[in-house]
C-alpha positions in Angstrom: -0.1 0.1 0.3 1.5 3.2 -1.1 2.3 5.9 2.2 -0.1 9.0 0.8 2.1 11.3 2.5 4.6 10.2 0.3 2.9 10.7 -3.1 4.2 13.7 -4.7 0.6 14.6 -6.2 -1.1 14.4 -2.7 -3.3 17.5 -1.6 -0.4 20.3 0.2 -3.0 20.1 3.3 -2.9 16.5 3.2 0.3 16.1 5.3 -1.0 18.8 7.8 -4.3 16.9 8.5 -2.2 13.4 8.9 -0.4 15.6 11.7 -3.5 17.0 13.7 -5.1 13.2 13.6 -2.0 11.7 14.9 -1.8 14.4 17.5 -5.7 14.0 18.1 -4.8 9.9 18.3 -1.8 10.8 21.1 -4.1 12.8 23.2 -6.8 10.4 23.0 -4.4 7.3 24.0 -3.3 9.9 27.0 -6.6 10.1 28.3 -7.1 6.4 28.4 -9.7 6.3 25.7 -9.6 2.6 24.0 -8.2 1.6 20.8 -11.4 0.5 19.5 -13.1 3.5 20.6 -10.5 5.7 19.1 -10.4 3.9 15.9 -14.6 3.8 16.2 -14.6 7.4 16.6 -12.1 8.0 13.8 -13.8 6.1 10.8 -17.0 7.4 12.0 -15.6 10.9 11.3 -14.0 10.2 7.9 -17.3 8.4 6.6 -19.0 11.3 7.6 -16.2 13.7 5.6 -16.6 11.0 2.7 -20.5 11.1 2.6 -20.5 15.2 1.9 -18.2 14.7 -1.7 -19.0 10.9 -2.5 -22.0 9.3 -3.5 -22.9 5.9 -1.5 -21.9 3.9 -4.2 -18.1 5.6 -3.7 -18.3 5.4 -0.4 -18.3 1.4 -0.9 -16.3 1.1 -3.1 -13.4 3.1 -0.6 -14.9 0.6 1.9 -13.6 -2.4 -0.2 -10.5 -1.2 -1.0 -9.9 -0.9 2.6 -11.0 -4.5 3.1 -9.3 -5.9 0.4 -5.9 -4.2 2.3 -7.0 -5.8 5.6 -7.3 -9.3 3.7 -3.9 -8.9 2.2 -2.4 -8.0 5.0 -1.5 -4.8 4.0 -1.9 -2.6 6.9 -0.6 -5.5 9.2 3.0 -5.3 7.3 2.8 -1.3 7.5 2.2 -1.0 11.4 4.5 -4.6 12.2 1.2 -5.7 14.1 0.6 -9.5 14.0 
């Protein structure tokens, strides 16, 4: 899976948004919020943002791509988890 932050064609605000999300995750972790709660909140927020500019069919394709990445083990390989 290609790192979107390494993509020279990515929008310039993508890196900034990623950094803000990383800080939010760090803050929530420090507040002893569970990993599942953090991930669920971020996914819900992301889906809400996507729904503002995508059709439902396009959102389903995004989710199907994510499912494919999980099944291929791409996320596990990136983050070193098992």
